[in-house]
C-alpha positions, -999 to +999 in steps of 0.1 A: -397-090-785-401-127-795-392-141-759-414-116-739-443-130-762-428-172-757-433-159-713-464-148-719-475-177-737-461-198-711-473-185-681-509-174-688-525-211-692-539-217-660-577-225-657-603-198-665-615-181-634-654-190-637-644-230-635-624-217-602-653-209-588-674-237-599-653-261-585-652-245-550-692-248-547-691-283-554-703-307-527-709-275-501-743-268-487-768-247-502-790-219-488-818-201-514-842-178-507-867-155-529-883-122-519-908-098-537-883-070-540-846-067-553-834-044-524-846-068-499-826-096-514-796-073-515-801-066-483-805-100-472-773-112-494-752-084-470-764-097-438-756-134-451-719-127-462-716-102-429-728-130-408-709-167-417-684-180-442-706-181-473-703-179-507-728-162-530-732-183-562-763-160-575-785-135-577-813-140-602-840-114-611-877-128-611-887-123-648-921-118-633-922-095-608-893-070-592-883-096-566-848-121-568-838-157-562-798-154-538-781-185-538-747-191-512-729-221-506-710-227-474-708-254-452-737-268-433-735-242-402-724-211-419-752-213-446-780-218-420-763-191-399-763-170-428-798-177-435-812-168-404-794-138-407-807-127-444-841-140-437-843-111-407-828-085-426-848-090-459-878-090-445-879-055-430-875-049-465-898-071-485-917-105-480-897-136-481-917-159-505-897-187-499-869-198-485-841-239-481-816-254-465-799-280-490-777-296-465-760-323-488-769-318-525-764-344-548-742-336-580-772-331-602-780-308-580-746-289-582-754-296-622-792-279-619-778-249-596-749-238-623-768-240-649-797-216-632-770-193-628-760-192-661-788-186-674 
């Protein structure tokens, strides 16, 4: 029994999953869109993930309305293609209130993105 516990402690020394995920986002282009309907956000998110090689960094519900903001990361070309697909599909289900692609985010932008995801 004692041997098994020692093996478990040795093999369980790996980085936390959240840190690994955060490292995968650093320095990648950012695509952000906001819609007035949560359904529109999820339909757009689904279309974006299927259209290009992007990682969905987060979905934040709007506290005042029923909409949400979707944040995705990837190469510039992938994020641009994903945003086109997301906006095209999401606009069928609700109004797109804002959208933008940040091609080369600064380290401060990466920090701010992480802070808003965890709020």
